[in-house]
N, C-alpha and C positions, 0 to 999 in steps of 0.2 A: 470618183468618189466619194460616194455620200456617207451621212454618221454608222447608218446601221451598218452600211460593208463592212467598215473600218472596224468598227467592235469586235462584227464576228468573226475579221480576219485576223484581231489583235487575244477576243477570246481564244480563239482555236490553239493559235501557236500557243496562249498557256497554259492550257487544257496538259498539250500534249506533250512539252519542258516540262510538267507538274508527273507527266506517266512515265513520259523515260527515268526523274527523277527517282518518280519510288519505285521502280522494276532493279532498277540499280542499286535502290536502297534493298529489295527486297534478297533481291542473287549477294547483295554482302553478309545479307543477313546469313543467309542458307551457306556461305561456304565457312562463318566463324562456327556458325552452330557444328559442324560437320565435324571444324577443329577440338571443338571443348570436350573429353573424357565427363562421366559419367551426370549428373541430375545437376542443374543449374537452380538454387535458392533468387528466393526473393523474398525482395524485403512488405514491406505491408506496405510502403510509400511507391516502387514500384509494383505491383500487382494492381492498386488503388490505379492509377496513370495511366496500366498497360488498361484496365478495364473501366474505365474512365474516356478510353480513344476505340476500345474494339466498341465498343454500345452505339456508336455514333454507324462504322463499318454493316454492312449486313455479313450476315454467316459465311457468305457464301467468297465476299471478301476479305473478311477475315481470315475463311481458310486457305486463303492464295495470300497470304502478308506470315498468318503466325507463326511460330517453327519453333518459338521454345516452349507450348504450353500448346492445348487445344480451345477449336474455338468455343468451346463448353463448357470451359473451367473461365476461359475468358469472361462470359457471361454470367457465370457463377458468382462471380467476386461483384462486379456488377450488380446483380439481385442481393448479394447480401451487405453491397454500402445501404442498397438502398432503404435497404430493413432495418440499419442501421441507424439508420438515418430519421424512419420513423422507430422505433422503438417505444421512444418517451424516458429515455432517459438518463437526463438533463433534469424531468419533470420531479423525478426516482428521488424521494427522503431516504432517508433510514429509520426501520421504525423503533418503536416505542419512544422511554421519556429521554433528555438528552443527557449526554456526559455531566457527573462536576467535577467543575472544573477541580484540576490537578491541587494546587493552593488548597484549598476546601479541602482534599481528599490527606495534603499530607495534615496535616492542621488535626483532624479527624482522629491519624493516629499518632499524631503525640501527642492528642490528649486524653488515649485510651489508655499509652505508654507510662505517660508519667502519673498519671491518678486510675490507679488501678481495680481499688476501688465504684469509681466511676460505673452505670451500666448507658446502654444507648438513651434514657431517655431521658440522663442523666447529662450526655454529651448534649446532645442536641439541646437542651436546656440552656449548654453554656455556651452554645452558636448560638443562639437567636438573643442574649446579653450582646455578642460580639456580631448580629444581623443580619446572623445566615440563615437563615428558612431553609432546614435539609427535614423527611421523619426516622422516625429511631428505624425503620426498617435501613435506609440507604446506610443509615450508619453500622447497622449488624451487615449487611453485604461491603461494606467498604472493610470493614476489621479480621470479614470471613475470607476479602480475600488477599489484605495479606496475613491473616493467617492470629490475629493475634482470638487468643476466644472470649467468651462475654465473658462479665460481671466479675459473675461468681467462683468460675476456674484461676479468671485472670486473680482474685487475691487471693488461694488459697497454694500455688506458685510463688514462686522470691528471687527477685533475680541478684545479682554478686549485689549489684548498686546499692540496689535496699538494705542488703544482710549489710555492709560493713555500713554501713548508715544507723542500723539498729544498732551497732552495736561497736559502735568506733569509743564506745565512753567504758568498752571492758576491754579489745586492740586496743588500745593507746597503752594501756599494765600490760601489756604481753609486749613476754622481752622472746623476743625472733631470734635470734642468737645463745649459745650455749659453747661452756666450751671446758673440755675434758677436763677431768681430775684425775690425779694416779695416784691414789692409798695404796698402801700393804696387803687388803683383798683384796685391788685387782679394779679394774675402771671404774 
């Protein structure tokens, strides 16, 4: 026997074995599918695997093998995978300016709370002395996000901490404890 004949014989027997295995698996899948009640839920990874394998087969072969979903569904999953691959989302960046660092935002809020008379420009100047460069509009947006009003409105409202600090000399002299004294006329 020459090499070509031997190779053809081996290849033919391998093909026959693969066909028998595939036929066995298809039959087994159909039997199991009939035993399952309801709809089979597939994960994204399972859909991806079925789509990649299904694309390699012809639509007719896929119709013979696929028992969970239709061949059109598997091919639609494959088209969706291809579309996702080339949609450019990996190169896409967010629009607008980059966000202000959280520590800088916390510093702006703290400056506004501790210095109620400072406006946006004064806070920007103080930040510039510390080496930060932000605009007064950015400071205003940050303070609005945190519910802190502009400087003129902040000056008119007084916090308890400020009230107690400004009236400390009066409060120290105040007697918070009283004693009831009974007299002949009553209390």
